[in-house]
C-alpha positions as CSV (number, residue, x, y, z in Angstrom):
1,M,-0.4,-0.3,0.0
2,A,1.3,3.5,-1.0
3,T,1.0,6.3,2.1
4,P,1.4,10.4,1.5
5,V,4.6,11.9,3.1
6,G,2.5,14.3,5.3
7,A,-0.8,13.2,5.2
8,G,-3.0,13.2,8.5
9,P,-5.8,14.8,10.1
10,A,-5.2,18.8,11.0
11,T,-4.3,19.2,14.1
12,Q,-5.0,22.0,16.7
13,I,-2.1,24.2,18.7
14,D,-2.7,24.8,22.1
15,P,-1.9,28.3,22.8
16,D,-0.1,27.3,26.1
17,D,1.9,25.2,23.6
18,I,5.7,25.7,22.9
19,V,5.9,26.0,19.3
20,A,9.1,24.8,18.1
21,V,10.9,27.0,15.1
22,P,13.1,25.1,12.9
23,L,16.6,26.9,12.8
24,R,17.5,28.3,9.9
25,H,21.0,28.1,8.6
26,P,21.6,30.7,5.6
27,W,24.8,30.4,5.3
28,R,24.9,27.4,4.1
29,W,22.8,28.2,1.5
30,F,25.2,31.0,0.8
31,L,28.3,28.1,0.8
32,A,26.1,25.8,-2.0
33,V,26.0,29.0,-4.4
34,F,29.5,30.1,-4.2
35,L,30.3,26.2,-4.9
36,L,27.2,26.6,-7.7
37,I,28.8,29.5,-9.3
38,G,32.2,28.5,-9.2
39,F,31.4,25.2,-10.8
40,V,29.6,27.1,-13.5
41,S,32.0,29.8,-13.7
42,L,35.1,26.4,-14.2
43,G,32.9,25.4,-16.6
44,I,32.2,28.6,-19.0
45,S,35.9,29.0,-18.6
46,L,36.6,25.8,-20.0
47,W,34.0,25.9,-23.0
48,Q,35.6,29.2,-23.5
49,N,39.3,29.0,-23.7
50,E,40.4,30.0,-26.9
51,N,43.5,27.2,-27.0
52,I,40.5,24.5,-26.8
53,N,39.9,23.6,-31.2
54,H,36.3,22.7,-30.5
55,P,35.7,21.8,-33.9
56,T,38.2,18.6,-33.2
57,I,35.9,17.5,-30.3
58,T,33.3,17.3,-32.5
59,E,34.5,16.1,-35.0
60,F,35.9,12.8,-32.8
61,I,33.4,12.4,-30.0
62,F,31.5,9.4,-32.6
63,N,34.3,8.9,-34.9
64,P,34.8,4.8,-35.7
65,R,37.6,4.7,-34.1
66,I,36.6,5.6,-30.9
67,L,34.1,4.5,-30.9
68,S,35.6,0.9,-31.9
69,G,38.0,1.8,-28.3
70,V,34.1,2.3,-26.4
71,V,33.3,-1.0,-27.1
72,L,36.1,-2.7,-26.3
73,T,36.5,-1.0,-23.0
74,V,32.7,-2.0,-22.5
75,V,33.3,-5.9,-23.6
76,L,37.0,-5.9,-21.4
77,T,34.7,-4.2,-18.5
78,V,32.1,-6.9,-18.7
79,V,34.4,-10.0,-19.4
80,A,36.3,-9.0,-16.6
81,M,33.8,-8.4,-14.2
82,L,31.8,-11.5,-14.8
83,V,34.9,-14.2,-14.6
84,S,36.5,-12.1,-10.9
85,T,33.1,-12.3,-9.4
86,V,33.3,-16.2,-10.5
87,L,36.1,-16.3,-9.1
88,G,35.5,-14.2,-5.8
89,V,32.8,-16.2,-4.6
90,L,35.3,-19.6,-4.8
91,L,37.7,-17.6,-3.5
92,A,36.0,-16.1,-0.8
93,V,34.1,-19.7,-0.2
94,M,38.0,-21.3,0.6
95,R,39.1,-18.0,2.8
96,L,36.2,-18.9,5.0
97,S,36.4,-23.0,4.9
98,N,38.2,-24.8,7.7
99,N,40.3,-27.1,5.6
100,P,44.0,-24.9,6.3
101,V,45.0,-25.9,2.9
102,M,42.3,-23.8,0.5
103,N,42.2,-21.5,3.6
104,T,45.9,-20.4,3.0
105,L,46.2,-21.0,-0.7
106,A,42.9,-18.1,-1.1
107,W,44.9,-15.9,2.0
108,L,48.3,-15.9,-0.7
109,Y,46.1,-14.8,-3.8
110,V,44.8,-12.2,-2.2
111,W,47.8,-10.8,-0.8
112,A,49.7,-11.5,-4.0
113,F,46.9,-9.6,-6.1
114,R,46.0,-7.0,-3.9
115,G,49.5,-6.0,-2.9
116,T,51.0,-5.4,-5.8
117,P,50.0,-2.5,-8.3
118,L,47.4,-3.3,-11.6
119,L,49.6,-2.1,-14.1
120,I,52.6,-4.0,-12.6
121,Q,50.4,-7.1,-13.5
122,I,49.5,-5.4,-16.5
123,V,53.0,-5.4,-17.3
124,F,54.0,-8.7,-16.0
125,W,51.1,-10.7,-18.5
126,G,52.5,-8.7,-21.1
127,Y,55.6,-9.0,-20.6
128,L,55.0,-13.1,-20.2
129,G,56.7,-14.0,-23.2
130,L,60.1,-12.6,-21.5
131,L,59.7,-15.1,-18.9
132,Y,58.3,-18.4,-20.7
133,A,59.2,-18.6,-24.2
134,Q,56.6,-21.6,-24.6
135,I,53.4,-22.7,-23.0
136,S,53.5,-26.6,-22.6
137,V,51.1,-29.0,-21.4
138,G,52.5,-32.7,-20.1
139,I,53.3,-35.2,-17.8
140,P,55.5,-33.3,-14.8
141,F,59.2,-34.1,-15.1
142,T,59.3,-36.4,-18.5
143,D,59.5,-35.3,-21.8
144,F,55.7,-36.2,-23.0
145,T,53.7,-33.0,-24.0
146,I,50.4,-32.9,-25.4
147,F,50.3,-28.9,-26.1
148,S,52.8,-26.7,-26.9
149,M,52.8,-22.8,-28.5
150,E,54.5,-20.0,-28.5
151,T,53.6,-17.8,-24.9
152,N,53.3,-14.6,-27.2
153,T,51.1,-16.6,-29.5
154,L,49.1,-18.2,-27.1
155,I,48.1,-14.7,-24.7
156,P,48.6,-11.6,-27.4
157,A,47.9,-8.2,-25.7
158,L,44.1,-8.5,-25.6
159,T,44.4,-11.8,-23.3
160,A,47.0,-10.7,-21.2
161,G,45.2,-7.3,-20.3
162,L,41.5,-9.7,-19.6
163,L,44.1,-11.7,-17.8
164,A,45.6,-9.1,-15.5
165,L,42.0,-6.6,-15.2
166,T,40.3,-10.5,-14.2
167,L,43.0,-11.4,-11.8
168,N,43.4,-8.4,-10.1
169,Q,39.7,-7.8,-9.7
170,A,38.9,-11.3,-7.9
171,A,41.0,-10.7,-5.1
172,Y,38.8,-7.8,-4.7
173,S,35.6,-9.2,-5.2
174,A,36.5,-12.6,-3.1
175,E,37.0,-9.7,0.2
176,I,33.6,-8.5,-0.8
177,V,31.6,-11.6,-1.2
178,R,33.2,-12.4,2.3
179,S,32.5,-9.8,4.0
180,G,28.6,-10.1,2.6
181,M,28.3,-13.8,4.1
182,L,30.5,-13.1,7.2
183,S,27.4,-10.6,7.3
184,V,24.5,-13.3,7.3
185,D,24.3,-14.4,10.7
186,E,25.2,-18.5,11.9
187,G,21.7,-19.3,12.3
188,Q,20.8,-18.9,9.1
189,Y,23.4,-21.4,8.6
190,E,22.6,-23.9,11.3
191,A,18.9,-23.3,10.5
192,A,19.3,-24.6,6.8
193,Y,21.4,-27.6,7.5
194,S,18.5,-28.4,10.0
195,V,16.3,-28.8,7.0
196,G,18.2,-31.3,5.5
197,M,19.7,-28.5,2.6
198,S,23.5,-29.5,1.7
199,P,26.3,-26.4,2.2
200,V,26.2,-25.4,-1.7
201,F,22.3,-25.0,-1.5
202,T,22.2,-23.2,1.4
203,L,25.1,-21.0,0.0
204,F,23.2,-20.3,-3.0
205,K,19.8,-20.4,-2.1
206,V,20.0,-18.9,1.5
207,V,23.7,-16.9,2.6
208,L,24.4,-15.2,-0.9
209,P,20.7,-13.6,-1.5
210,Q,20.9,-12.2,1.7
211,A,24.9,-11.5,1.6
212,M,23.7,-9.3,-1.6
213,R,22.6,-6.4,0.4
214,V,26.4,-5.8,2.0
215,I,27.7,-6.8,-2.1
216,I,25.8,-4.9,-4.1
217,P,27.2,-1.4,-3.6
218,P,30.5,-2.1,-3.1
219,M,30.6,-4.5,-6.3
220,G,29.0,-2.0,-8.3
221,N,31.9,0.8,-7.5
222,E,34.1,-1.7,-8.4
223,T,32.6,-1.8,-11.6
224,I,32.8,1.5,-12.2
225,S,36.7,1.2,-11.7
226,M,37.4,-1.6,-13.5
227,L,35.9,0.3,-16.3
228,K,38.6,3.7,-16.3
229,N,41.1,0.3,-15.2
230,T,41.0,-0.5,-18.7
231,S,42.8,2.2,-19.7
232,L,45.7,1.0,-17.9
233,L,46.0,-1.5,-20.7
234,S,47.2,1.9,-23.1
235,V,50.9,0.5,-21.7
236,I,50.8,-2.9,-23.4
237,A,48.8,-1.4,-26.7
238,V,45.4,-3.0,-26.0
239,L,43.5,-0.5,-28.6
240,E,40.5,0.7,-26.1
241,L,39.1,4.2,-25.5
242,Y,42.1,5.4,-24.4
243,T,44.7,3.5,-26.3
244,V,42.9,4.6,-29.3
245,A,42.8,8.8,-28.5
246,T,46.6,8.8,-28.4
247,Q,46.9,7.5,-31.3
248,I,45.2,9.9,-32.6
249,S,46.3,13.0,-30.9
250,S,49.8,11.8,-31.9
251,Q,49.0,12.3,-35.3
252,N,47.2,15.4,-34.9
253,L,48.4,16.7,-32.3
254,R,45.5,17.8,-30.2
255,Q,46.2,16.4,-27.0
256,V,43.6,18.0,-24.8
257,E,40.6,18.0,-27.3
258,L,41.1,14.4,-27.1
259,L,41.3,13.7,-23.4
260,L,38.2,15.5,-23.0
261,V,36.7,13.0,-25.4
262,V,37.5,10.5,-23.6
263,S,36.5,12.2,-20.6
264,C,32.9,12.6,-22.0
265,W,32.6,8.8,-22.8
266,Y,33.8,7.9,-19.6
267,L,30.9,9.4,-18.1
268,F,28.4,8.7,-20.0
269,L,29.4,4.5,-19.4
270,T,29.7,5.7,-15.5
271,S,26.4,7.2,-15.5
272,V,24.8,4.3,-17.4
273,L,26.4,2.1,-14.8
274,S,25.2,4.0,-12.2
275,I,21.5,3.1,-12.9
276,P,21.5,-1.3,-12.1
277,Q,23.6,-0.5,-9.9
278,Y,21.0,1.7,-7.7
279,Y,18.1,0.1,-8.6
280,L,19.9,-3.4,-7.8
281,E,20.1,-1.7,-4.2
282,R,17.4,-0.7,-3.4
283,Y,16.0,-4.6,-4.6
284,Y,18.4,-5.9,-2.2
285,G,17.2,-3.9,0.3
286,R,13.8,-3.9,0.8
287,G,13.7,-6.4,3.9
288,K,16.0,-3.9,5.6
289,A,14.3,-0.7,4.8
290,R,11.0,0.6,6.9
291,T,9.8,1.7,3.5
292,L,11.7,2.4,0.2
293,P,12.3,6.3,-0.5
294,P,11.3,7.1,-4.1
295,T,13.0,6.9,-7.1
296,P,14.6,9.7,-9.1
297,F,11.8,9.4,-11.8
298,Q,8.7,9.4,-9.0
299,R,10.8,12.8,-7.1
300,V,10.4,14.3,-11.0
301,R,7.1,13.4,-12.2
302,A,6.6,14.3,-8.6
303,L,8.2,17.5,-8.9
304,L,6.4,18.1,-12.4
305,G,3.0,17.3,-11.9
306,R,3.6,18.8,-8.2
307,R,1.9,15.2,-6.3
308,P,2.9,13.9,-3.3
309,I,5.6,11.9,-2.7
310,T,4.7,8.4,-1.8
311,V,6.7,6.3,-0.1
312,R,6.4,2.0,-0.5
313,R,6.3,-0.2,2.4
314,T,8.0,-3.3,2.6
315,E,6.9,-6.5,1.8
316,S,7.7,-7.3,5.4
317,Q,5.4,-4.8,6.8
318,D,2.6,-5.0,4.5
319,A,2.4,-9.1,5.8
320,S,2.5,-7.9,9.7
């Protein structure tokens, strides 16, 4: 059911009652106006800067080479996040396992990949051929080989960059998933085991759905960070958005203009990724909040139509 905010019967005020007047904060409005004027002035100064060639921005904002870099950036982000999330769940389960070997191996993985800079890991995978000329699969300590190929052929620059992003992110995802699993009360495990659920069934049907409320916000931030971290692949010449823009600017010597083009695309993609993150947080937070706040679209509709903003009760409240 929906209840308008502020709705209710009119109340009469006793003359002897003390009427509380909200404290005014004029300096807050002054600071807000000052900051707004500052940001607007900065934007106008950048737009009217004579050193910026605006036709170059409009020429390359939808250039086919830039668009191909945008597509590759999105593909790298999606693939890296999907694979790293699966690895993160596996590592989190290993970290929480009572098996000392699995626990130690998962801890070492997180320690190594989270403790070294991502840029170094990208360069390491990009130059793996200097360490191993060939990668072979066979029986250890014998000359029997099933498969053998040159490292640079098996792991080109694109594959090396994807490996670096995925394996690095898996360490962070593991800690995020582990924190979410630890937020679930131990009684949930005991209740699931008492009715005969297996550990795997308990994990996917009982624990993870409740842990998603804690997992989604940082995982959404990691997705946005992954989108921007793809620009680091320029050091191994992967043709993502920033690398393509750098190549174009080296030809026309319009570095600032191409940086603005890249920034516009990153801002657009980040804004798009923020939308599903918001609604996922809202969806998995239904059982925690008493009432769900109105969405931005509901606020805009209420503002334009001058309708009262309504808040929607959660399922638990409707049941009670």
